ROLOKOL-471929 format. One record per residue (C-alpha): x, z, y; residue in three letters; residue number from 0. Coordinates in nm, 2 decimals, decimal comma. Layout:
N
<X=X; Z=Z; Y=Y; type=ALA; seq=NUM>
...
***
This chain:
373
<X=5,49; Z=-8,32; Y=-4,39; type=MET; seq=0>
<X=5,56; Z=-8,66; Y=-4,25; type=ALA; seq=1>
<X=5,66; Z=-8,71; Y=-3,89; type=ASP; seq=2>
<X=5,36; Z=-8,79; Y=-3,66; type=LYS; seq=3>
<X=5,57; Z=-9,05; Y=-3,48; type=SER; seq=4>
<X=5,57; Z=-9,25; Y=-3,80; type=GLN; seq=5>
<X=5,19; Z=-9,25; Y=-3,82; type=VAL; seq=6>
<X=5,02; Z=-9,52; Y=-3,98; type=CYS; seq=7>
<X=4,81; Z=-9,81; Y=-3,87; type=SER; seq=8>
<X=4,44; Z=-9,80; Y=-3,84; type=VAL; seq=9>
<X=4,22; Z=-10,09; Y=-3,95; type=TRP; seq=10>
<X=3,91; Z=-10,15; Y=-3,75; type=VAL; seq=11>
<X=3,62; Z=-10,40; Y=-3,76; type=GLY; seq=12>
<X=3,41; Z=-10,53; Y=-3,47; type=SER; seq=13>
<X=3,05; Z=-10,65; Y=-3,42; type=GLU; seq=14>
<X=3,18; Z=-11,01; Y=-3,40; type=THR; seq=15>
<X=3,37; Z=-11,00; Y=-3,73; type=GLY; seq=16>
<X=3,72; Z=-10,94; Y=-3,59; type=ILE; seq=17>
<X=3,95; Z=-10,73; Y=-3,82; type=LEU; seq=18>
<X=4,21; Z=-10,55; Y=-3,61; type=LYS; seq=19>
<X=4,51; Z=-10,37; Y=-3,73; type=GLY; seq=20>
<X=4,64; Z=-10,12; Y=-3,48; type=VAL; seq=21>
<X=4,99; Z=-9,99; Y=-3,51; type=SER; seq=22>
<X=4,99; Z=-9,66; Y=-3,32; type=LEU; seq=23>
<X=5,37; Z=-9,61; Y=-3,33; type=SER; seq=24>
<X=5,45; Z=-9,96; Y=-3,20; type=LYS; seq=25>
<X=5,15; Z=-9,96; Y=-2,96; type=LYS; seq=26>
<X=5,04; Z=-10,31; Y=-3,08; type=GLN; seq=27>
<X=4,72; Z=-10,45; Y=-3,21; type=ALA; seq=28>
<X=4,69; Z=-10,75; Y=-3,44; type=PHE; seq=29>
<X=4,37; Z=-10,95; Y=-3,45; type=ASN; seq=30>
<X=4,28; Z=-11,13; Y=-3,78; type=PHE; seq=31>
<X=3,99; Z=-11,38; Y=-3,75; type=CYS; seq=32>
<X=3,90; Z=-11,74; Y=-3,67; type=GLU; seq=33>
<X=3,81; Z=-11,72; Y=-3,30; type=MET; seq=34>
<X=3,61; Z=-12,04; Y=-3,32; type=SER; seq=35>
<X=3,35; Z=-11,90; Y=-3,56; type=CYS; seq=36>
<X=3,29; Z=-11,55; Y=-3,43; type=LEU; seq=37>
<X=2,92; Z=-11,45; Y=-3,45; type=SER; seq=38>
<X=2,69; Z=-11,15; Y=-3,50; type=ARG; seq=39>
<X=2,63; Z=-11,26; Y=-3,86; type=ASP; seq=40>
<X=2,99; Z=-11,16; Y=-3,94; type=GLN; seq=41>
<X=2,96; Z=-10,81; Y=-3,79; type=GLU; seq=42>
<X=3,17; Z=-10,57; Y=-4,00; type=VAL; seq=43>
<X=2,94; Z=-10,31; Y=-4,16; type=CYS; seq=44>
<X=3,19; Z=-10,13; Y=-4,39; type=VAL; seq=45>
<X=3,56; Z=-10,13; Y=-4,46; type=LEU; seq=46>
<X=3,74; Z=-10,01; Y=-4,77; type=GLY; seq=47>
<X=4,06; Z=-10,03; Y=-4,96; type=TRP; seq=48>
<X=4,09; Z=-10,29; Y=-5,23; type=GLY; seq=49>
<X=4,35; Z=-10,11; Y=-5,44; type=ASP; seq=50>
<X=4,52; Z=-9,78; Y=-5,48; type=GLU; seq=51>
<X=4,84; Z=-9,90; Y=-5,30; type=HIS; seq=52>
<X=4,64; Z=-9,99; Y=-4,99; type=GLU; seq=53>
<X=4,77; Z=-10,35; Y=-4,98; type=THR; seq=54>
<X=4,42; Z=-10,49; Y=-4,96; type=GLU; seq=55>
<X=4,14; Z=-10,42; Y=-4,71; type=VAL; seq=56>
<X=3,78; Z=-10,51; Y=-4,81; type=LEU; seq=57>
<X=3,56; Z=-10,62; Y=-4,53; type=VAL; seq=58>
<X=3,18; Z=-10,62; Y=-4,58; type=GLY; seq=59>
<X=2,98; Z=-10,82; Y=-4,32; type=SER; seq=60>
<X=2,61; Z=-10,84; Y=-4,22; type=VAL; seq=61>
<X=2,57; Z=-11,18; Y=-4,38; type=ASN; seq=62>
<X=2,64; Z=-11,03; Y=-4,73; type=GLY; seq=63>
<X=3,00; Z=-11,16; Y=-4,77; type=THR; seq=64>
<X=3,29; Z=-10,94; Y=-4,88; type=VAL; seq=65>
<X=3,63; Z=-11,06; Y=-4,76; type=LYS; seq=66>
<X=3,96; Z=-10,94; Y=-4,90; type=THR; seq=67>
<X=4,25; Z=-10,91; Y=-4,65; type=PHE; seq=68>
<X=4,61; Z=-10,88; Y=-4,77; type=SER; seq=69>
<X=4,81; Z=-10,64; Y=-4,55; type=THR; seq=70>
<X=5,13; Z=-10,78; Y=-4,70; type=GLU; seq=71>
<X=5,05; Z=-11,15; Y=-4,63; type=LYS; seq=72>
<X=4,85; Z=-11,10; Y=-4,32; type=GLY; seq=73>
<X=4,57; Z=-11,33; Y=-4,43; type=ILE; seq=74>
<X=4,23; Z=-11,33; Y=-4,59; type=PHE; seq=75>
<X=4,28; Z=-11,41; Y=-4,96; type=THR; seq=76>
<X=3,93; Z=-11,41; Y=-5,10; type=GLU; seq=77>
<X=3,56; Z=-11,43; Y=-4,99; type=THR; seq=78>
<X=3,27; Z=-11,33; Y=-5,22; type=ARG; seq=79>
<X=2,90; Z=-11,36; Y=-5,16; type=GLN; seq=80>
<X=2,76; Z=-11,02; Y=-5,26; type=CYS; seq=81>
<X=2,41; Z=-11,04; Y=-5,14; type=GLY; seq=82>
<X=2,18; Z=-11,17; Y=-4,87; type=GLU; seq=83>
<X=2,12; Z=-11,05; Y=-4,51; type=SER; seq=84>
<X=1,76; Z=-11,00; Y=-4,60; type=THR; seq=85>
<X=1,86; Z=-10,72; Y=-4,84; type=GLN; seq=86>
<X=1,99; Z=-10,51; Y=-4,56; type=GLY; seq=87>
<X=2,34; Z=-10,42; Y=-4,43; type=ARG; seq=88>
<X=2,61; Z=-10,28; Y=-4,66; type=PHE; seq=89>
<X=2,62; Z=-9,90; Y=-4,67; type=THR; seq=90>
<X=2,92; Z=-9,87; Y=-4,89; type=GLY; seq=91>
<X=3,19; Z=-10,06; Y=-5,07; type=ILE; seq=92>
<X=3,44; Z=-9,96; Y=-5,33; type=ALA; seq=93>
<X=3,65; Z=-10,08; Y=-5,62; type=VAL; seq=94>
<X=3,73; Z=-9,97; Y=-5,98; type=THR; seq=95>
<X=4,01; Z=-10,11; Y=-6,20; type=ASP; seq=96>
<X=3,80; Z=-10,41; Y=-6,30; type=SER; seq=97>
<X=3,49; Z=-10,43; Y=-6,07; type=ALA; seq=98>
<X=3,37; Z=-10,43; Y=-5,71; type=LEU; seq=99>
<X=3,09; Z=-10,19; Y=-5,61; type=ILE; seq=100>
<X=2,85; Z=-10,26; Y=-5,32; type=THR; seq=101>
<X=2,54; Z=-10,09; Y=-5,19; type=CYS; seq=102>
<X=2,29; Z=-10,21; Y=-4,93; type=VAL; seq=103>
<X=2,02; Z=-10,04; Y=-4,72; type=GLU; seq=104>
<X=1,74; Z=-10,14; Y=-4,96; type=THR; seq=105>
<X=1,90; Z=-9,93; Y=-5,23; type=GLY; seq=106>
<X=2,04; Z=-10,21; Y=-5,44; type=LEU; seq=107>
<X=2,36; Z=-10,08; Y=-5,59; type=LEU; seq=108>
<X=2,56; Z=-10,35; Y=-5,77; type=ARG; seq=109>
<X=2,87; Z=-10,35; Y=-5,98; type=VAL; seq=110>
<X=3,04; Z=-10,69; Y=-5,97; type=TRP; seq=111>
<X=3,27; Z=-10,72; Y=-6,28; type=LYS; seq=112>
<X=3,59; Z=-10,92; Y=-6,24; type=GLU; seq=113>
<X=3,59; Z=-11,25; Y=-6,42; type=GLY; seq=114>
<X=3,22; Z=-11,23; Y=-6,51; type=SER; seq=115>
<X=2,90; Z=-11,35; Y=-6,36; type=THR; seq=116>
<X=2,71; Z=-11,05; Y=-6,50; type=ASP; seq=117>
<X=2,64; Z=-10,77; Y=-6,26; type=THR; seq=118>
<X=2,51; Z=-10,42; Y=-6,31; type=VAL; seq=119>
<X=2,22; Z=-10,34; Y=-6,08; type=GLU; seq=120>
<X=2,10; Z=-9,99; Y=-6,00; type=ILE; seq=121>
<X=1,80; Z=-9,89; Y=-5,79; type=ASN; seq=122>
<X=1,92; Z=-9,60; Y=-5,57; type=ALA; seq=123>
<X=1,60; Z=-9,57; Y=-5,38; type=GLY; seq=124>
<X=1,50; Z=-9,70; Y=-5,04; type=THR; seq=125>
<X=1,65; Z=-9,64; Y=-4,70; type=ASN; seq=126>
<X=2,00; Z=-9,58; Y=-4,83; type=VAL; seq=127>
<X=2,23; Z=-9,48; Y=-4,54; type=CYS; seq=128>
<X=2,56; Z=-9,43; Y=-4,73; type=ARG; seq=129>
<X=2,74; Z=-9,49; Y=-5,06; type=MET; seq=130>
<X=3,07; Z=-9,31; Y=-5,14; type=ARG; seq=131>
<X=3,30; Z=-9,33; Y=-5,43; type=GLN; seq=132>
<X=3,45; Z=-9,02; Y=-5,61; type=ASN; seq=133>
<X=3,83; Z=-9,07; Y=-5,55; type=PRO; seq=134>
<X=3,92; Z=-8,86; Y=-5,86; type=SER; seq=135>
<X=3,66; Z=-9,02; Y=-6,09; type=GLN; seq=136>
<X=3,63; Z=-9,38; Y=-5,97; type=ARG; seq=137>
<X=3,34; Z=-9,46; Y=-6,20; type=ASN; seq=138>
<X=3,12; Z=-9,22; Y=-6,00; type=GLN; seq=139>
<X=2,95; Z=-9,29; Y=-5,67; type=VAL; seq=140>
<X=2,71; Z=-9,09; Y=-5,45; type=ALA; seq=141>
<X=2,41; Z=-9,23; Y=-5,25; type=THR; seq=142>
<X=2,17; Z=-9,09; Y=-5,00; type=GLY; seq=143>
<X=1,94; Z=-9,18; Y=-4,71; type=GLY; seq=144>
<X=1,62; Z=-9,12; Y=-4,52; type=LYS; seq=145>
<X=1,38; Z=-8,93; Y=-4,75; type=GLU; seq=146>
<X=1,62; Z=-9,02; Y=-5,03; type=ASN; seq=147>
<X=1,81; Z=-8,72; Y=-5,14; type=GLY; seq=148>
<X=2,17; Z=-8,70; Y=-5,27; type=LEU; seq=149>
<X=2,23; Z=-8,87; Y=-5,60; type=LYS; seq=150>
<X=2,54; Z=-8,91; Y=-5,81; type=VAL; seq=151>
<X=2,57; Z=-9,20; Y=-6,04; type=TRP; seq=152>
<X=2,80; Z=-9,27; Y=-6,34; type=ASP; seq=153>
<X=2,85; Z=-9,65; Y=-6,34; type=LEU; seq=154>
<X=2,93; Z=-9,64; Y=-6,71; type=GLU; seq=155>
<X=2,58; Z=-9,49; Y=-6,78; type=ARG; seq=156>
<X=2,37; Z=-9,63; Y=-6,49; type=PRO; seq=157>
<X=2,03; Z=-9,57; Y=-6,63; type=GLU; seq=158>
<X=1,97; Z=-9,24; Y=-6,45; type=THR; seq=159>
<X=2,17; Z=-9,04; Y=-6,20; type=PRO; seq=160>
<X=2,39; Z=-8,76; Y=-6,34; type=ILE; seq=161>
<X=2,29; Z=-8,54; Y=-6,04; type=PHE; seq=162>
<X=1,98; Z=-8,54; Y=-5,82; type=THR; seq=163>
<X=1,96; Z=-8,29; Y=-5,54; type=SER; seq=164>
<X=1,65; Z=-8,09; Y=-5,47; type=LYS; seq=165>
<X=1,51; Z=-8,04; Y=-5,12; type=ASN; seq=166>
<X=1,54; Z=-7,70; Y=-4,96; type=VAL; seq=167>
<X=1,25; Z=-7,47; Y=-4,95; type=ARG; seq=168>
<X=0,97; Z=-7,50; Y=-4,70; type=ASN; seq=169>
<X=1,03; Z=-7,37; Y=-4,35; type=ASP; seq=170>
<X=0,88; Z=-7,05; Y=-4,20; type=TRP; seq=171>
<X=0,56; Z=-7,24; Y=-4,13; type=LEU; seq=172>
<X=0,55; Z=-7,34; Y=-4,50; type=ASP; seq=173>
<X=0,60; Z=-7,70; Y=-4,40; type=LEU; seq=174>
<X=0,82; Z=-7,94; Y=-4,60; type=ARG; seq=175>
<X=1,17; Z=-8,00; Y=-4,45; type=VAL; seq=176>
<X=1,24; Z=-8,37; Y=-4,41; type=PRO; seq=177>
<X=1,55; Z=-8,52; Y=-4,58; type=GLU; seq=178>
<X=1,79; Z=-8,76; Y=-4,41; type=TRP; seq=179>
<X=2,14; Z=-8,79; Y=-4,57; type=VAL; seq=180>
<X=2,36; Z=-8,99; Y=-4,33; type=ARG; seq=181>
<X=2,70; Z=-8,95; Y=-4,49; type=ASP; seq=182>
<X=2,88; Z=-8,76; Y=-4,78; type=MET; seq=183>
<X=3,22; Z=-8,70; Y=-4,93; type=SER; seq=184>
<X=3,34; Z=-8,56; Y=-5,26; type=PHE; seq=185>
<X=3,55; Z=-8,25; Y=-5,21; type=ILE; seq=186>
<X=3,88; Z=-8,29; Y=-5,40; type=PRO; seq=187>
<X=3,98; Z=-8,07; Y=-5,69; type=ASP; seq=188>
<X=3,61; Z=-7,97; Y=-5,74; type=SER; seq=189>
<X=3,27; Z=-8,10; Y=-5,84; type=ASP; seq=190>
<X=3,13; Z=-8,02; Y=-5,49; type=LYS; seq=191>
<X=2,99; Z=-8,27; Y=-5,25; type=ILE; seq=192>
<X=2,95; Z=-8,22; Y=-4,87; type=VAL; seq=193>
<X=2,68; Z=-8,41; Y=-4,68; type=THR; seq=194>
<X=2,57; Z=-8,44; Y=-4,32; type=CYS; seq=195>
<X=2,21; Z=-8,52; Y=-4,22; type=THR; seq=196>
<X=2,01; Z=-8,68; Y=-3,94; type=GLY; seq=197>
<X=1,87; Z=-8,33; Y=-3,87; type=HIS; seq=198>
<X=2,21; Z=-8,19; Y=-3,77; type=HIS; seq=199>
<X=2,27; Z=-8,01; Y=-4,10; type=GLN; seq=200>
<X=2,59; Z=-7,99; Y=-4,30; type=VAL; seq=201>
<X=2,53; Z=-7,91; Y=-4,67; type=ARG; seq=202>
<X=2,75; Z=-7,85; Y=-4,97; type=VAL; seq=203>
<X=2,61; Z=-7,93; Y=-5,32; type=TYR; seq=204>
<X=2,76; Z=-7,82; Y=-5,65; type=ASP; seq=205>
<X=2,65; Z=-8,03; Y=-5,95; type=PRO; seq=206>
<X=2,83; Z=-7,79; Y=-6,18; type=ALA; seq=207>
<X=2,60; Z=-7,50; Y=-6,08; type=SER; seq=208>
<X=2,25; Z=-7,45; Y=-6,23; type=PRO; seq=209>
<X=2,07; Z=-7,50; Y=-5,89; type=GLN; seq=210>
<X=2,02; Z=-7,84; Y=-5,73; type=ARG; seq=211>
<X=1,97; Z=-7,71; Y=-5,38; type=ARG; seq=212>
<X=2,27; Z=-7,68; Y=-5,15; type=PRO; seq=213>
<X=2,50; Z=-7,38; Y=-5,21; type=VAL; seq=214>
<X=2,59; Z=-7,38; Y=-4,84; type=LEU; seq=215>
<X=2,41; Z=-7,50; Y=-4,52; type=GLU; seq=216>
<X=2,54; Z=-7,51; Y=-4,17; type=ALA; seq=217>
<X=2,41; Z=-7,66; Y=-3,84; type=HIS; seq=218>
<X=2,59; Z=-7,83; Y=-3,56; type=PHE; seq=219>
<X=2,43; Z=-7,93; Y=-3,23; type=GLY; seq=220>
<X=2,08; Z=-8,07; Y=-3,18; type=GLU; seq=221>
<X=2,13; Z=-8,44; Y=-3,25; type=TYR; seq=222>
<X=2,16; Z=-8,65; Y=-3,57; type=PRO; seq=223>
<X=2,49; Z=-8,64; Y=-3,75; type=LEU; seq=224>
<X=2,62; Z=-8,98; Y=-3,83; type=THR; seq=225>
<X=2,96; Z=-8,95; Y=-4,01; type=ALA; seq=226>
<X=3,19; Z=-8,70; Y=-4,17; type=LEU; seq=227>
<X=3,54; Z=-8,68; Y=-4,32; type=SER; seq=228>
<X=3,75; Z=-8,42; Y=-4,50; type=LEU; seq=229>
<X=4,09; Z=-8,32; Y=-4,35; type=PRO; seq=230>
<X=4,40; Z=-8,27; Y=-4,56; type=ALA; seq=231>
<X=4,35; Z=-7,89; Y=-4,58; type=ASN; seq=232>
<X=4,01; Z=-7,95; Y=-4,77; type=GLN; seq=233>
<X=3,86; Z=-7,62; Y=-4,65; type=ASP; seq=234>
<X=3,69; Z=-7,78; Y=-4,35; type=SER; seq=235>
<X=3,50; Z=-8,09; Y=-4,26; type=VAL; seq=236>
<X=3,49; Z=-8,30; Y=-3,94; type=VAL; seq=237>
<X=3,14; Z=-8,43; Y=-3,83; type=VAL; seq=238>
<X=3,02; Z=-8,65; Y=-3,55; type=GLY; seq=239>
<X=2,67; Z=-8,71; Y=-3,40; type=ASN; seq=240>
<X=2,48; Z=-8,97; Y=-3,20; type=THR; seq=241>
<X=2,58; Z=-8,81; Y=-2,87; type=HIS; seq=242>
<X=2,96; Z=-8,84; Y=-2,92; type=GLY; seq=243>
<X=3,01; Z=-8,48; Y=-3,02; type=GLU; seq=244>
<X=3,28; Z=-8,40; Y=-3,28; type=LEU; seq=245>
<X=3,32; Z=-8,07; Y=-3,45; type=ALA; seq=246>
<X=3,54; Z=-7,90; Y=-3,72; type=ILE; seq=247>
<X=3,33; Z=-7,69; Y=-3,95; type=LEU; seq=248>
<X=3,46; Z=-7,43; Y=-4,20; type=ASP; seq=249>
<X=3,32; Z=-7,51; Y=-4,55; type=LEU; seq=250>
<X=3,38; Z=-7,15; Y=-4,67; type=ARG; seq=251>
<X=3,17; Z=-6,97; Y=-4,40; type=LYS; seq=252>
<X=2,97; Z=-7,25; Y=-4,25; type=GLY; seq=253>
<X=3,10; Z=-7,18; Y=-3,90; type=LEU; seq=254>
<X=3,22; Z=-7,42; Y=-3,63; type=VAL; seq=255>
<X=3,60; Z=-7,39; Y=-3,58; type=ARG; seq=256>
<X=3,62; Z=-7,60; Y=-3,27; type=GLY; seq=257>
<X=3,51; Z=-7,92; Y=-3,10; type=CYS; seq=258>
<X=3,70; Z=-8,24; Y=-3,01; type=LEU; seq=259>
<X=3,63; Z=-8,39; Y=-2,67; type=LYS; seq=260>
<X=3,67; Z=-8,73; Y=-2,51; type=GLY; seq=261>
<X=3,40; Z=-8,94; Y=-2,67; type=LEU; seq=262>
<X=3,13; Z=-9,13; Y=-2,48; type=ALA; seq=263>
<X=2,86; Z=-9,26; Y=-2,71; type=GLY; seq=264>
<X=2,75; Z=-9,21; Y=-3,07; type=GLY; seq=265>
<X=3,00; Z=-9,18; Y=-3,34; type=VAL; seq=266>
<X=2,99; Z=-9,48; Y=-3,58; type=ARG; seq=267>
<X=3,30; Z=-9,42; Y=-3,79; type=GLY; seq=268>
<X=3,52; Z=-9,12; Y=-3,87; type=LEU; seq=269>
<X=3,82; Z=-9,08; Y=-4,09; type=GLN; seq=270>
<X=4,07; Z=-8,81; Y=-4,14; type=CYS; seq=271>
<X=4,43; Z=-8,88; Y=-4,23; type=HIS; seq=272>
<X=4,49; Z=-8,78; Y=-4,60; type=PRO; seq=273>
<X=4,81; Z=-8,59; Y=-4,53; type=SER; seq=274>
<X=4,85; Z=-8,53; Y=-4,15; type=LEU; seq=275>
<X=4,63; Z=-8,32; Y=-3,93; type=PRO; seq=276>
<X=4,48; Z=-8,62; Y=-3,75; type=LEU; seq=277>
<X=4,13; Z=-8,77; Y=-3,73; type=VAL; seq=278>
<X=4,04; Z=-9,12; Y=-3,61; type=ALA; seq=279>
<X=3,69; Z=-9,19; Y=-3,46; type=THR; seq=280>
<X=3,51; Z=-9,49; Y=-3,31; type=CYS; seq=281>
<X=3,17; Z=-9,51; Y=-3,15; type=GLY; seq=282>
<X=2,93; Z=-9,70; Y=-2,94; type=LEU; seq=283>
<X=3,17; Z=-9,71; Y=-2,65; type=ASP; seq=284>
<X=3,39; Z=-9,93; Y=-2,87; type=ARG; seq=285>
<X=3,70; Z=-9,71; Y=-2,84; type=PHE; seq=286>
<X=3,92; Z=-9,59; Y=-3,12; type=LEU; seq=287>
<X=4,04; Z=-9,24; Y=-3,07; type=ARG; seq=288>
<X=4,29; Z=-9,03; Y=-3,26; type=VAL; seq=289>
<X=4,28; Z=-8,65; Y=-3,22; type=HIS; seq=290>
<X=4,51; Z=-8,38; Y=-3,35; type=SER; seq=291>
<X=4,33; Z=-8,13; Y=-3,57; type=LEU; seq=292>
<X=4,58; Z=-7,86; Y=-3,48; type=GLU; seq=293>
<X=4,55; Z=-7,84; Y=-3,10; type=ASP; seq=294>
<X=4,24; Z=-8,07; Y=-3,08; type=ARG; seq=295>
<X=4,41; Z=-8,29; Y=-2,82; type=SER; seq=296>
<X=4,36; Z=-8,66; Y=-2,78; type=LEU; seq=297>
<X=4,66; Z=-8,85; Y=-2,91; type=GLN; seq=298>
<X=4,56; Z=-9,22; Y=-2,88; type=HIS; seq=299>
<X=4,28; Z=-9,43; Y=-2,73; type=LYS; seq=300>
<X=4,23; Z=-9,80; Y=-2,81; type=VAL; seq=301>
<X=3,94; Z=-10,04; Y=-2,75; type=HIS; seq=302>
<X=3,77; Z=-10,13; Y=-3,09; type=THR; seq=303>
<X=3,48; Z=-10,04; Y=-3,35; type=ASN; seq=304>
<X=3,43; Z=-9,94; Y=-3,74; type=THR; seq=305>
<X=3,75; Z=-9,80; Y=-3,90; type=LEU; seq=306>
<X=3,96; Z=-9,73; Y=-4,21; type=SER; seq=307>
<X=4,26; Z=-9,50; Y=-4,18; type=PHE; seq=308>
<X=4,58; Z=-9,60; Y=-4,35; type=SER; seq=309>
<X=4,86; Z=-9,34; Y=-4,40; type=TYR; seq=310>
<X=5,13; Z=-9,61; Y=-4,46; type=THR; seq=311>
<X=5,24; Z=-9,83; Y=-4,17; type=LEU; seq=312>
<X=5,09; Z=-10,16; Y=-4,29; type=SER; seq=313>
<X=5,24; Z=-10,38; Y=-4,02; type=THR; seq=314>
<X=5,52; Z=-10,57; Y=-4,19; type=PRO; seq=315>
<X=5,70; Z=-10,87; Y=-4,05; type=GLU; seq=316>
<X=5,49; Z=-11,09; Y=-4,27; type=ALA; seq=317>
<X=5,19; Z=-11,03; Y=-4,06; type=ILE; seq=318>
<X=5,12; Z=-11,30; Y=-3,81; type=THR; seq=319>
<X=4,82; Z=-11,26; Y=-3,59; type=GLY; seq=320>
<X=4,71; Z=-11,24; Y=-3,23; type=ASP; seq=321>
<X=4,92; Z=-10,96; Y=-3,10; type=VAL; seq=322>
<X=4,81; Z=-10,75; Y=-2,80; type=GLU; seq=323>
<X=4,95; Z=-10,44; Y=-2,64; type=GLU; seq=324>
<X=4,75; Z=-10,13; Y=-2,70; type=VAL; seq=325>
<X=4,61; Z=-10,00; Y=-2,37; type=LYS; seq=326>
<X=4,57; Z=-9,63; Y=-2,40; type=GLU; seq=327>
<X=4,37; Z=-9,37; Y=-2,20; type=GLU; seq=328>
<X=4,12; Z=-9,60; Y=-2,03; type=GLY; seq=329>
<X=4,20; Z=-9,96; Y=-2,11; type=GLY; seq=330>
<X=3,97; Z=-10,22; Y=-1,95; type=GLU; seq=331>
<X=3,74; Z=-9,96; Y=-1,80; type=VAL; seq=332>
<X=4,02; Z=-9,81; Y=-1,59; type=ASP; seq=333>
<X=4,11; Z=-10,16; Y=-1,47; type=GLU; seq=334>
<X=3,75; Z=-10,21; Y=-1,33; type=VAL; seq=335>
<X=3,77; Z=-9,87; Y=-1,15; type=TRP; seq=336>
<X=4,11; Z=-9,95; Y=-1,00; type=ASP; seq=337>
<X=3,98; Z=-10,28; Y=-0,85; type=THR; seq=338>
<X=3,68; Z=-10,11; Y=-0,68; type=MET; seq=339>
<X=3,71; Z=-10,02; Y=-0,31; type=GLU; seq=340>
<X=3,74; Z=-9,64; Y=-0,23; type=MET; seq=341>
<X=3,48; Z=-9,50; Y=0,01; type=ILE; seq=342>
<X=3,59; Z=-9,24; Y=0,25; type=ASN; seq=343>
<X=3,35; Z=-8,94; Y=0,22; type=ASP; seq=344>
<X=3,43; Z=-8,81; Y=0,57; type=GLN; seq=345>
<X=3,37; Z=-9,14; Y=0,73; type=ALA; seq=346>
<X=3,04; Z=-9,18; Y=0,54; type=LYS; seq=347>
<X=2,93; Z=-8,83; Y=0,64; type=LYS; seq=348>
<X=3,02; Z=-8,90; Y=1,01; type=ARG; seq=349>
<X=2,82; Z=-9,22; Y=1,00; type=ALA; seq=350>
<X=2,52; Z=-9,05; Y=0,85; type=THR; seq=351>
<X=2,53; Z=-8,77; Y=1,11; type=ASP; seq=352>
<X=2,54; Z=-9,03; Y=1,39; type=GLU; seq=353>
<X=2,23; Z=-9,21; Y=1,24; type=GLU; seq=354>
<X=2,05; Z=-8,88; Y=1,22; type=GLU; seq=355>
<X=2,13; Z=-8,81; Y=1,58; type=ALA; seq=356>
<X=2,00; Z=-9,14; Y=1,69; type=VAL; seq=357>
<X=1,68; Z=-9,09; Y=1,50; type=VAL; seq=358>
<X=1,63; Z=-8,74; Y=1,65; type=THR; seq=359>
<X=1,69; Z=-8,88; Y=2,00; type=GLY; seq=360>
<X=1,43; Z=-9,15; Y=1,95; type=VAL; seq=361>
<X=1,18; Z=-8,89; Y=1,83; type=GLU; seq=362>
<X=1,23; Z=-8,67; Y=2,13; type=LYS; seq=363>
<X=1,19; Z=-8,96; Y=2,37; type=THR; seq=364>
<X=0,86; Z=-9,06; Y=2,20; type=THR; seq=365>
<X=0,72; Z=-8,71; Y=2,23; type=LYS; seq=366>
<X=0,81; Z=-8,69; Y=2,60; type=LYS; seq=367>
<X=0,62; Z=-9,02; Y=2,66; type=ARG; seq=368>
<X=0,31; Z=-8,88; Y=2,49; type=LYS; seq=369>
<X=0,32; Z=-8,57; Y=2,70; type=VAL; seq=370>
<X=0,34; Z=-8,77; Y=3,03; type=VAL; seq=371>
<X=0,04; Z=-8,97; Y=2,93; type=LYS; seq=372>
***
């Protein structure tokens, strides 16, 4: 196992279009953007790797553009228009050997072939929340969303999905159980897929089995789950919800192994390291946090947003960007608290007691005057 001190850089994207590479070992952050043209239209929706060697980062923005960033050169090398903002935000981005794969909220799944103007379009259904690629079979992707169950697509045969999940049976009141797939991941070395839902459920599907319903279902918390990721040991899953709660669930028994603390705000991005027992998260509080999955302690805390975890330190000398020191354990928020004036509780209590005494004295004087009259 690699030394934790040599851990990786984390690539994150912000709501204003900034791509930031954070080197945790050097405690430095590199900003890559044109500061003069930052806008909400360039908000980063999704991040993904552009090749197997992780030398390129794909950045999908709200305005429908997909930018390619070279981690070796430290610059954006290509920009492609892969849709319109009216079609919805990107819910997933991936690549094969000869094509770019994108999916938007309206369910339009596209395969952009390299060197060709022809695209393959697939209707994955409405309200798609996430699209994920199968890392072992890169021509397969999974989609799911609100009232849009899990589907697995073979991009070489895109006419119909090769697997369509079936909703669970009605509840004890014989009412239909609503579906809301928020995220999914292919379990390595198997055909199984794990999903998390907006109704705090974690489900495991097995396309190789005869049944299309989940073969395992677990629950965590009371709030919608937003993201999941598989650790290196592959027998568990890390999930996060809208209230900033993180948990490690056992995929064999469906039990909660433990919780990770320190978040404030809903989880928007979550990624486990592929070989080390580490997980990186970011949320509405705009902080990147790295936790250890062994003792569940907080290792790093950096101010940022959406993320993609790299297990190779991609911060070579060729990279030239706006460098900033990483402020850990508090950052800008701590600076605000440090500048505030401290109030002495004893002095405050003494002043309050004196005010109450004055008021009581005035009341007694008023009553005596009434009695005299």
